[in-house]
C-alpha positions as a Markdown table, in Angstrom:
| # | Residue | x | y | z |
|---|---|---|---|---|
| 1 | Met | -0.4 | -61.3 | 36.4 |
| 2 | Ile | -1.4 | -60.4 | 32.9 |
| 3 | Cys | 0.4 | -62.5 | 30.3 |
| 4 | Leu | 0.7 | -61.0 | 26.8 |
| 5 | Ile | 2.1 | -62.4 | 23.5 |
| 6 | Tyr | 3.4 | -59.8 | 21.0 |
| 7 | Leu | 3.1 | -60.8 | 17.3 |
| 8 | His | 5.5 | -58.9 | 15.1 |
| 9 | Gly | 4.7 | -57.8 | 11.5 |
| 10 | Phe | 5.5 | -59.3 | 8.2 |
| 11 | Ala | 9.3 | -59.3 | 7.3 |
| 12 | Ser | 10.0 | -58.1 | 10.9 |
| 13 | Ser | 11.4 | -59.9 | 14.0 |
| 14 | Pro | 11.2 | -60.0 | 17.8 |
| 15 | Ser | 14.0 | -57.4 | 18.0 |
| 16 | Ser | 11.9 | -54.7 | 16.1 |
| 17 | Arg | 11.7 | -51.3 | 17.7 |
| 18 | Lys | 7.9 | -51.7 | 18.5 |
| 19 | Ala | 8.3 | -55.2 | 19.9 |
| 20 | Gln | 11.1 | -54.1 | 22.3 |
| 21 | Tyr | 9.4 | -50.9 | 23.3 |
| 22 | Phe | 6.2 | -52.6 | 24.4 |
| 23 | Lys | 8.1 | -55.4 | 26.1 |
| 24 | Asp | 10.0 | -52.9 | 28.2 |
| 25 | Gln | 7.0 | -50.7 | 28.9 |
| 26 | Phe | 4.7 | -53.6 | 29.9 |
| 27 | Ala | 7.4 | -55.3 | 31.9 |
| 28 | Ala | 7.7 | -52.2 | 34.0 |
| 29 | Lys | 4.0 | -52.6 | 34.8 |
| 30 | Gly | 4.3 | -56.2 | 35.8 |
| 31 | Ile | 3.0 | -57.7 | 32.5 |
| 32 | Ala | 4.8 | -60.8 | 31.3 |
| 33 | Val | 5.5 | -60.5 | 27.5 |
| 34 | Ser | 6.5 | -63.2 | 25.1 |
| 35 | Ile | 7.6 | -62.4 | 21.5 |
| 36 | Pro | 8.0 | -65.4 | 19.3 |
| 37 | Ala | 9.9 | -65.3 | 16.0 |
| 38 | Leu | 7.0 | -66.1 | 13.7 |
| 39 | Asp | 9.0 | -67.3 | 10.7 |
| 40 | Gly | 10.6 | -70.1 | 12.8 |
| 41 | Gly | 13.9 | -69.3 | 11.2 |
| 42 | Asp | 12.7 | -69.9 | 7.7 |
| 43 | Phe | 11.2 | -66.7 | 6.3 |
| 44 | Glu | 11.4 | -67.9 | 2.7 |
| 45 | Asn | 8.7 | -70.6 | 3.5 |
| 46 | Leu | 6.6 | -68.4 | 5.6 |
| 47 | Thr | 2.8 | -69.2 | 5.8 |
| 48 | Ile | -0.1 | -68.1 | 7.8 |
| 49 | Ser | -0.6 | -71.6 | 9.0 |
| 50 | Gly | 3.0 | -71.9 | 10.1 |
| 51 | Gln | 2.9 | -68.7 | 12.1 |
| 52 | Leu | -0.3 | -69.8 | 13.8 |
| 53 | Ala | 1.4 | -73.1 | 14.7 |
| 54 | Ile | 4.3 | -71.1 | 16.3 |
| 55 | Leu | 1.8 | -69.1 | 18.2 |
| 56 | Glu | 0.2 | -72.3 | 19.4 |
| 57 | Asp | 3.5 | -73.7 | 20.5 |
| 58 | Thr | 4.3 | -70.5 | 22.4 |
| 59 | Ile | 1.0 | -70.6 | 24.3 |
| 60 | Gln | 1.5 | -74.3 | 25.1 |
| 61 | Asn | 5.0 | -73.5 | 26.5 |
| 62 | Leu | 3.5 | -70.8 | 28.7 |
| 63 | Gly | 1.2 | -73.4 | 30.3 |
| 64 | Pro | -2.3 | -73.2 | 31.6 |
| 65 | Ala | -1.5 | -70.8 | 34.3 |
| 66 | Ala | -1.0 | -68.0 | 31.7 |
| 67 | Leu | -4.5 | -68.5 | 30.3 |
| 68 | Pro | -6.5 | -66.6 | 29.2 |
| 69 | Leu | -4.0 | -64.2 | 27.8 |
| 70 | Thr | -3.8 | -61.0 | 25.7 |
| 71 | Leu | -2.6 | -61.0 | 22.1 |
| 72 | Met | -1.0 | -57.8 | 20.7 |
| 73 | Gly | -0.1 | -57.8 | 17.1 |
| 74 | Ser | 1.3 | -55.4 | 14.5 |
| 75 | Ser | 0.2 | -55.5 | 10.8 |
| 76 | Met | 0.3 | -59.2 | 9.8 |
| 77 | Gly | 0.8 | -60.0 | 13.5 |
| 78 | Gly | -2.5 | -58.2 | 14.2 |
| 79 | Tyr | -4.3 | -60.3 | 11.6 |
| 80 | Leu | -2.7 | -63.5 | 13.1 |
| 81 | Ala | -3.9 | -62.5 | 16.5 |
| 82 | Ala | -7.5 | -62.1 | 15.3 |
| 83 | Leu | -7.3 | -65.4 | 13.4 |
| 84 | Tyr | -6.1 | -67.3 | 16.5 |
| 85 | Ala | -8.5 | -65.6 | 18.8 |
| 86 | Ala | -11.5 | -66.4 | 16.6 |
| 87 | Arg | -10.5 | -70.1 | 16.7 |
| 88 | Asn | -9.6 | -70.2 | 20.4 |
| 89 | Pro | -12.1 | -68.0 | 22.3 |
| 90 | Asp | -11.4 | -69.7 | 25.6 |
| 91 | Arg | -7.6 | -69.0 | 25.5 |
| 92 | Ile | -7.6 | -65.3 | 24.5 |
| 93 | Asn | -9.3 | -62.6 | 26.6 |
| 94 | Arg | -8.3 | -59.4 | 24.8 |
| 95 | Leu | -6.8 | -58.2 | 21.5 |
| 96 | Ile | -4.6 | -55.2 | 20.9 |
| 97 | Leu | -4.2 | -54.6 | 17.2 |
| 98 | Met | -2.0 | -52.1 | 15.4 |
| 99 | Ala | -2.7 | -51.6 | 11.7 |
| 100 | Pro | -4.0 | -55.2 | 11.5 |
| 101 | Ala | -3.5 | -56.6 | 8.0 |
| 102 | Phe | -7.1 | -57.7 | 7.4 |
| 103 | Gly | -7.8 | -59.0 | 3.9 |
| 104 | Phe | -4.1 | -59.8 | 3.5 |
| 105 | Ala | -4.2 | -62.3 | 0.6 |
| 106 | His | -6.7 | -60.4 | -1.5 |
| 107 | Arg | -5.0 | -57.0 | -0.9 |
| 108 | Trp | -1.6 | -58.4 | -2.0 |
| 109 | Gln | -3.1 | -59.9 | -5.1 |
| 110 | Gln | -4.6 | -56.6 | -6.1 |
| 111 | Glu | -1.4 | -54.6 | -5.2 |
| 112 | Leu | 0.9 | -56.9 | -7.1 |
| 113 | Gly | -1.3 | -57.3 | -10.1 |
| 114 | Ala | -2.2 | -60.4 | -12.1 |
| 115 | Glu | 1.1 | -60.5 | -14.0 |
| 116 | Ala | 3.4 | -60.3 | -10.9 |
| 117 | Val | 1.3 | -62.9 | -9.1 |
| 118 | Ala | 1.5 | -65.3 | -12.0 |
| 119 | Glu | 5.3 | -64.8 | -12.1 |
| 120 | Trp | 5.5 | -65.4 | -8.4 |
| 121 | Arg | 3.6 | -68.6 | -8.8 |
| 122 | Ala | 5.7 | -69.8 | -11.7 |
| 123 | Thr | 9.1 | -69.0 | -10.1 |
| 124 | Asn | 8.0 | -69.7 | -6.5 |
| 125 | Ala | 10.1 | -66.6 | -5.5 |
| 126 | Leu | 9.1 | -63.0 | -4.7 |
| 127 | Ser | 11.8 | -60.6 | -3.7 |
| 128 | Val | 10.9 | -58.6 | -0.6 |
| 129 | Phe | 12.8 | -56.4 | 1.8 |
| 130 | His | 13.1 | -58.0 | 5.3 |
| 131 | Tyr | 13.5 | -55.3 | 8.0 |
| 132 | Gly | 14.9 | -57.8 | 10.5 |
| 133 | Phe | 17.7 | -58.9 | 8.0 |
| 134 | Met | 17.9 | -55.4 | 6.4 |
| 135 | Arg | 18.2 | -56.9 | 3.0 |
| 136 | Glu | 16.2 | -58.3 | 0.1 |
| 137 | Thr | 15.2 | -62.0 | 0.4 |
| 138 | Asn | 13.0 | -64.4 | -1.4 |
| 139 | Leu | 9.5 | -65.5 | -0.4 |
| 140 | Ser | 7.8 | -68.7 | -1.5 |
| 141 | Tyr | 4.4 | -68.6 | -3.2 |
| 142 | Arg | 3.2 | -71.0 | -0.5 |
| 143 | Leu | 2.4 | -67.9 | 1.5 |
| 144 | Met | -0.2 | -66.8 | -0.9 |
| 145 | Glu | -1.7 | -70.2 | -1.5 |
| 146 | Asp | -2.0 | -70.7 | 2.3 |
| 147 | Ala | -3.3 | -67.2 | 3.0 |
| 148 | Leu | -6.1 | -67.6 | 0.5 |
| 149 | Thr | -7.6 | -70.3 | 2.7 |
| 150 | Tyr | -8.2 | -67.9 | 5.5 |
| 151 | Glu | -11.0 | -65.3 | 5.9 |
| 152 | Asp | -10.4 | -61.6 | 5.4 |
| 153 | Tyr | -12.1 | -60.6 | 8.7 |
| 154 | Pro | -11.8 | -63.2 | 11.5 |
| 155 | Asn | -14.8 | -63.4 | 13.8 |
| 156 | Ala | -12.9 | -62.6 | 17.0 |
| 157 | Thr | -15.5 | -61.8 | 19.7 |
| 158 | Gln | -13.1 | -60.8 | 22.5 |
| 159 | Pro | -12.8 | -57.2 | 23.6 |
| 160 | Thr | -10.6 | -55.6 | 21.0 |
| 161 | Ile | -8.8 | -52.2 | 20.6 |
| 162 | Ile | -7.3 | -51.2 | 17.3 |
| 163 | Phe | -4.8 | -48.4 | 16.5 |
| 164 | His | -4.6 | -47.5 | 12.9 |
| 165 | Gly | -3.0 | -44.6 | 11.0 |
| 166 | Thr | -5.1 | -42.4 | 8.8 |
| 167 | Glu | -2.1 | -42.0 | 6.5 |
| 168 | Asp | -1.5 | -45.8 | 6.3 |
| 169 | Glu | -0.7 | -46.7 | 2.6 |
| 170 | Val | 0.1 | -50.3 | 3.3 |
| 171 | Val | -3.2 | -51.3 | 5.0 |
| 172 | Pro | -5.8 | -48.6 | 4.6 |
| 173 | Val | -7.7 | -47.6 | 7.7 |
| 174 | Ala | -10.9 | -48.7 | 5.9 |
| 175 | Phe | -10.0 | -52.3 | 6.8 |
| 176 | Ala | -10.0 | -51.5 | 10.5 |
| 177 | Glu | -13.3 | -49.6 | 10.0 |
| 178 | Glu | -14.8 | -52.6 | 8.3 |
| 179 | Phe | -13.8 | -55.0 | 11.2 |
| 180 | Thr | -15.2 | -52.5 | 13.7 |
| 181 | Arg | -18.5 | -52.4 | 11.7 |
| 182 | Gln | -18.7 | -56.2 | 11.9 |
| 183 | His | -17.7 | -56.1 | 15.6 |
| 184 | Pro | -19.5 | -53.1 | 17.1 |
| 185 | Gly | -17.8 | -53.4 | 20.5 |
| 186 | Thr | -14.4 | -52.8 | 19.0 |
| 187 | Glu | -12.6 | -49.7 | 20.2 |
| 188 | Leu | -11.0 | -48.0 | 17.2 |
| 189 | His | -8.4 | -45.3 | 17.5 |
| 190 | Lys | -7.6 | -43.5 | 14.2 |
| 191 | Leu | -4.3 | -41.7 | 14.5 |
| 192 | Glu | -2.6 | -39.2 | 12.3 |
| 193 | Ser | 0.2 | -41.6 | 11.5 |
| 194 | Asp | 1.4 | -44.1 | 8.9 |
| 195 | His | 1.6 | -47.9 | 8.9 |
| 196 | Glu | 4.5 | -48.1 | 11.3 |
| 197 | Leu | 2.8 | -45.9 | 14.0 |
| 198 | Ile | 6.2 | -45.2 | 15.4 |
| 199 | Asp | 5.3 | -41.6 | 16.3 |
| 200 | Ser | 2.3 | -42.9 | 18.3 |
| 201 | Leu | 3.9 | -45.6 | 20.6 |
| 202 | Asp | 3.4 | -43.6 | 23.8 |
| 203 | Tyr | -0.3 | -43.1 | 23.0 |
| 204 | Ile | -0.8 | -46.7 | 22.1 |
| 205 | Cys | 1.0 | -47.9 | 25.3 |
| 206 | Thr | -1.1 | -45.6 | 27.5 |
| 207 | His | -4.4 | -46.8 | 26.0 |
| 208 | Ser | -3.3 | -50.4 | 25.8 |
| 209 | Leu | -2.5 | -50.4 | 29.5 |
| 210 | Arg | -5.9 | -48.8 | 30.3 |
| 211 | Phe | -7.6 | -51.4 | 28.1 |
| 212 | Met | -5.9 | -54.4 | 29.7 |
| 213 | Asn | -6.8 | -53.2 | 33.2 |
| 214 | Ser | -10.4 | -52.3 | 32.4 |
């Protein structure tokens, strides 16, 4: 049996539309899907390291019989999947990435601007909209401090398929193109869609199933 862990995006949750869609579709094909809550119940103190630790715990709980397994991630979840796979090549055999947030820390610094980053550091609070909570909530500067210790493009060498919208204004498709340039075996699907890729879920599911069974 194929075992897959789905990693949701930033300010999202296991109950997101995409997470539940893929869980249902893959389960119907006999694929076991786990979807951890990557904030561990403490979104305000979210960090890359903390999310990777939750992923590690999830894999440990699945046990050795589930290995090697597939990681599927959306946005920040895609970036986390690549980070983990680069550090654990024996545990992960495939990556399915949707609009992966490569270059996360440096992109955020540029988008926020120096003044906003300085204020975030000084107050240790940045207001962001959380789609799981459906409200604004604060985020500690620890996320940025921690994220800056990680590479923009993880050297994940596993077979990888990426789905990225050409109209993505959150993570431009150029970041997926750069990862593909660094990892020539990567299968990149550029879709006429935005960051959420909601209108492309059937396409992504079809090609993900083919990729997992190839």
